[in-house]
N, C-alpha and C positions, 0 to 999 in steps of 0.2 A: 381887512380886505373886503372889497365890494363883492356882492353876491352875483354880479354879472360881469362878463368880459365881452369885449368886441371880437368877433371872428369874421374872417373874410375869405372868399374863394374867388380869385382873380384869374381870368382866362384871357384869351386873345380878343374876345368880343365883349364880354360883360364882366362886371365886378359885383358879386353878391356879398352884401354886408349884413350882419345880424348880431343879435345878442345871444350869448350862451349862459345859461344858468349853471354856475360852477358846482352847485350841489348835486344836480342830477343830469347835467349835460343837455337839457332841452334847449332847442333853438327857437327863437322868437323874433318878431319885428324885422323880418327880412326885407331888404330893399335892394333892387337891382339897378345898377348904374351902367350906362354905356361907356365902354372904353374909348369909343370914337368921339363922343360928345363932351368928354371931360378931359381937361389938360393934364391932370396928374392924379395919382393914387392918393397922395397926401390931401389934396383938395376934396376928394370924395370922402375920406375918413373924417376930415374936419367937419364937413357938412353933416355927416351921420352923428358924430359925437355931439354937435351943437343941438341936434334934434332930440338927444337923449341925456341931457344934463342931469336929469333926476336919478340916473343910474350910477353916477359917480364912477365912470369907467376909468380904470387904472391899469388894466391888463388887456393885452390883445394878442391874437395869433392870426396871421395872414398867410393863407396858402396861395402860391403864385406859380403860374405856368412858365417856369424857366429854371435853370440851374441856380442854386444858392451856394456860392463859393466864397463869399466874403461879405464885407459891409455894403459894397456897392452892388445894386441889383439892376439888371437891364433885361427887360422881357424879350423873349424870342419872337413872338407873333403880335407884338403890341409896342407902341413907341414909349410907353412909360418907363422911367428909370428913377432911382432914388438911392439915398444912403439910409440904411436902417437906423443907425445911431442918431442921425440928424432928424429923421422923421419921428422917432420916439420922443426926442426932446421937444420938437415943434408941436406934437400932439399932447404933451404933458402926461405921458404914460410912464408908469414905473417899470413896466415890462412889455416888450414888443418882440414876439417871436415871428420870424418870417421863414416859412418852410416851403418846400417844393409842393406843387399841387397834388402830386401823387403820393407824397408822404401823408397828406391829409386823407386822400382816398383810402389808403391802406389803414390808417389809424382809425377809420370809421368802422372797419369790419368787426372788431371785438364788441362794438356797442349797437350794431344794427340788429333788427329783428328779422325773422323769417319772412314777414310780410313785405320787407324791403327788397326782396330779391326773388329771382326765378331760377330754379335748378335745371341744368342741361346735361344730364347724364352723370355717370360715375357713381362711386360709393359714398360713404359718409366721410366728412372731413376729420382728420386726426388733429386735434387742437394742440398737440405737442410738436407738430411738424410745420415747416415753412409754408408761407402763403405767397402767391404771386397775384399781382393786380395790374391790369392794363386797361386802356380805354381810348377810344377814338373820339375826338372832338375837333377843335381847331387844329390840334396836332395829335400825336400818339404818345401817351404817357405810360410809364412803367414804374413799378416799385415792388419791393419784397418786404415781407413782414415776418418777424420772429418773436417768440415769447421766451424770455429767460428769467427765471426766478420771479414769475408773476408780473413782470414788466414787459411791455411791448416795445420792440425796436423796429423802426421802419428804415429800410435801406433804399433810398431813391437812386435813380440813375437816369441816363438818357438813352434807354434801350430802344426808343422809337426811331433812333437814327442809325441803327445797325444796318448793314447791307441787306437789301432785299434779295432773297434766294429763291428763284422760281423752281417749281417742282412738277410742272406740266407744260405741254406745248402752248396752251393759252397764256400761261404765266411767262413763258419765254418771250412771247410776242409783246407782252406789257413791258418787260425789261428792255427789249430791243428798242421800242418806240420811245420810252422815257429816257433811256440813256442818251439818245440823240438830242433830246431837248434839254436835259438838266445835268448830264454827266453822272455824278454819283447818285444812284437811286437807292434811297433809304426806304425802310418799311413805312415811315410816315408819309412818303410820297404817294402811297396807295391806301393806307389805313388811317384815314382822316376825312374831314369834310371835303377838302380839295382833292383828297385821294380818290373819292368816289368819282369826281369829275375827271381826274386823270385816267382812271380805268376806262370810263366811258369814251373819252377822247382817243385813247390808244386803240380800243376796239374798232372805232370808226376809221381812224387813220390807217390801221393795218389792212383795211378793206378798200383802201384808195378812195375813200369818201371824205367829205368835209363835215366835221362835227359841228353841231349847233353850240351856241354860247350859253351853256347851262350852268345853273347854280347847284350845289349839293341837293337842296330840297327838290329841285326839278328832276334830278336823276331818281331819287327815291319815289317821288310822287308818280312819275311815269311808270316806274317798275311795278308799282303796287296797284295800278289800274286793273279793272276787270279784264280789259283787253290791253295788256301792257305793251309799251314800246319795247321792241325786241332788244335793242342795244342797251337800254337802261336796265332791263330785266337781267340781261347777261352780266352787266357791270355789277349789279347788286349781288347776284349769285357769287361772282368771283370775289367780291369784297368779303362775304361771309366765309367762304372757303379759306381765304388768306388770313382772316382773323383766327380761324381754327389752327392753321399751320403755325402762326406766330405764338398763339397761346400754348400749343404743345411744346414749342421750343422753350418757352419760359418754364414750363413745368419740368422738362428734362433738366434744365440748367441747375435747379435748386432742389429737385425732388419735392414738388409742391403738393404733398399729401394733406396739407392743411387746406387745400382748395385753391382754385384759380378763379379770380373774380374779375368780371368785365364791368367797367364803369364808363363814364363819359356820356355825352348827350346824344350820340347818334344811334346806337343799337336799340335803345328802348323805343325809338320812333317806329321801328318795324319789327317788333319782338316776335310776332307770330311767324313772319317770313323767316326770321333768323332761326327760330326753333325748327322750322321745316327744311332748312337749307342743308348744305353739306358741311356745316360747321363742325359738328361732333366727329364725323368720319375723318375730316381733315385734321382735327385735333389729335386723333389717335393714330394717324397715318405715318408712323415712324418705323416701319419695317419690323425688325426684331423686338422693338420696344412697344409694340401695340398693346400687349397685355399690361405692361407697366403703366401706360397712360390710361387704360380703360378703367382703372380703379380710382382715378383722380377726379373729384367732382368739379364742375364748372358752374358758376352762378353769374347771372346778369343782374347787376344792382339796378333797381328801378326807382329808388328814392332820389328825387331831384336835388336834394340838399346834402348829398354825401360829403362834399368838400367842406361845408360848414360844420357838419357833425364831426368830421375827422379833425378839423382845426380845433374845435372845442375839446375833443378827446385828447389831442396832443398837449394842449395847454393845461388841461386838468391834471394829466399825469405829471407834467412838469411841476405843477404846484402841489403835488403830493396826494392827489385824489386817486383812488383805485378804480380802474375801469371794469 
């Protein structure tokens, strides 16, 4: 068996590909490929393998942002699609595991260090209890993690597509505006990159004004100015509060006393704002179950390569390594 395996973290925008040292799980030689500029994932992987022929790569694990329900994979926010078995053969691999991106995010948690995350309230995690992981990026991902007999089991799902349930007059307005535009309003419509834009647009439209054509980075950028744009600042505050409500729901669903972990590329960009926002209050704002939730710790993962680390951890455990 080669000492290195290929790992990937494929989202709607980029594909991060790297090598994982199977002995210790370390990630190296990371390359980022544009999902827009490359025609297929197989082409990206072939290119990477060709540049690392000295590693004799025979095992791989790719984390991908879509449901994995069979051999055929078709991405949700990206035009790439492929057959797992055909791609394994075409790449000359002995083993190719394709997992949900939030399976990878969750599998990274047992091997991350304290320096890879920031704590936002609650007590200490109980390592015998379930873990919830969610994160906003191109979409809204969700997974749960359990330990049984010293083996980690990740349970992915499509929790980002559950119904958005408003719990304040402002959130009622968001639902009303977005329902007119898209029909079914899922949480991902608000808690994602485009979700930030949707919140901003709904705020402006509800005031009978015309919103500007902004990108997610414009909303956060304007919100964080010393003299912030009022609409963008309000949108970012609402985003943080709704992230808290959603995380509290996940914690209630499975009793996540192992901790709730926020991953994804968006929140770390405005971490100080997030820490000072209404996030934690909203997380615990569950009426009679406030005290129940107050004990559950929340962490924001700040390591940018969590998906690659988790894909490596998943593969290493499959191959018999202990995490």
